[in-house]
C-alpha positions, 0 to 999 in steps of 0.5 A, a space after each residue: 680212114 677212122 677219122 673220116 668215119 668219125 666225122 661222117 657219124 658226127 655229121 649224121 647225128 647233127 642232121 638227124 631230126 630231133 624228136 618233138 614232144 606233143 605239146 611242143 608240136 601243137 604249140 608250133 603247128 596248132 594254128 594250122 590245125 585250127 585253120 583246117 576246122 572250117 574247110 573240114 566242117 564244110 565238107 562234112 556238112 555239105 558234101 559227106 552228110 548229104 551222101 546218106 540220101 544216096 540210099 534213095 536210089 534203092 528205096 521207094 520214092 518217099 522224102 518225108 521220112 529219113 531214107 534209112 527208114 524207107 522200104 527197099 524198092 522192087 527188084 532188090 532195090 534196083 527198080 529205079 535203075 531199070 526204069 531209067 534204062 527203059 526210059 527213052 528220054 534218059 537214053 537220049 539224054 545220055 547220048 547227048 551228054 556223052 556226045 557234047 562232052 566228047 566234042 568239048 574234050 576233043 575241040 576244047 582241050 587243045 584251045 587253052 594250050 594253043 592260047 598259052 603258047 601264043 601268049 608265051 610268044 608275045 614279046 611286049 609285056 604290056 600287050 600280053 597283060 592286056 590280052 590275058 585280061 581280055 581273055 579271062 573276062 568271059 569266065 566271070 559271066 554267068 551262062 544266063 548272061 551269055 545265053 541272053 547275049 547269044 540269043 540277040 546276036 545269033 537270032 535267025 530273023 532279027 539277030 545282029 549277025 544275020 542283019 550284018 551279013 544279010 542272011 537268015 542262018 539258024 545258028 541256034 535253030 537247028 540241032 547241028 548248028 546248036 551243037 556247034 554254037 554250044 562248043 564255040 561259046 563254051 570255048 570262048 567263055 573258059 579258054 582264057 581262064 584255063 590258060 592260067 594253068 598252062 602259063 604257070 607250067 611254062 614258067 617252070 621251063 628253064 630259059 637255058 633250054 631255049 638259049 641252047 636251042 637258039 644257038 643250035 639254030 632252032 626256029 620258034 616252031 622247033 623250040 615249041 615242039 621240042 622244048 615247050 610242049 614236052 615241058 608242060 606235058 605232065 600238066 596236059 596229062 593231068 588236066 586231060 585225066 580230070 576232063 575224062 573224069 567228067 565225060 558223063 558229067 554235065 553242067 545244068 546252066 549251060 545247056 538249059 539256058 542255051 536250049 529252045 524248043 527247036 533243039 530239045 533233041 540235042 540239048 537235053 542232057 542228064 542234068 536237065 533230065 534229073 531236073 525235070 524228073 526230080 524237081 518238076 516231076 517229084 521222082 526223087 528216087 529215079 533222079 537219085 539213081 540217075 545221079 548215082 549212075 553218072 557219078 560211078 561212071 565218072 569215077 571209073 573213067 577217072 581211074 582208068 585214065 589215071 592208070 593208063 597215064 601211069 602205064 605210059 610213064 606219066 605221073 597221073 593225079 595220085 
């Protein structure tokens, strides 16, 4: 008994980490800290330093002097927030942003999962690689290129699709059709790229689970439902939380390039509102207030979705 205790004490001493001096630590890991200098400098210069101009949301509209020297706006600094919520154009842009993002979330989120499951079931590796490459390619095209192609394909009178079918469907000429094309083109562009994350998660599932299920006589659909989907559930939850964090965020190039005068009521989002009022209209304080409101709401949604995920037993993102 005593001998076993002595052995355990000796073993614990052997595996205990040795204290390292500061000089030894820096000689061993100093290169890693040097590599961190560039990304830290990038975030400080281009991310955190511009945050000082958030003060413009509470100050008078003046960008000729530093924001901390500009007098406070009316209504205790909330003048621009009040004006924004009294502006019908902003309220319309807010509704459009939420509606389009909800459509993207409900329709666009399951598509990469379905695509990853289909690619995972392919039996021929060469065909699988070629298919993945074809699906990834649209991600590298800008929305300027995609919108130009879409206008030529789906034009009402001289578009290729309408010519082939002998119809004159206004794919991009009515608000309802424009929203549908907005979602379809977004899925086509990003679906293949987003499958990379799910395919990587699928590689972490043990093949022994599939072998055991096959021995038990499980079909492909049963294996997908009881093994594959539970195996990537944590990845799905994390990406869903991140997408919910962008529920009030909006791209600029996607709605701006696809828009036209016939569908302004559906295509004007918050990003376009900020562009029109801030850059074209020189109302920098108003656009800053709108952007700050947008960011705060996105952070709130992110925190709520993360807490709900943890409450239901998932890991969340932190």
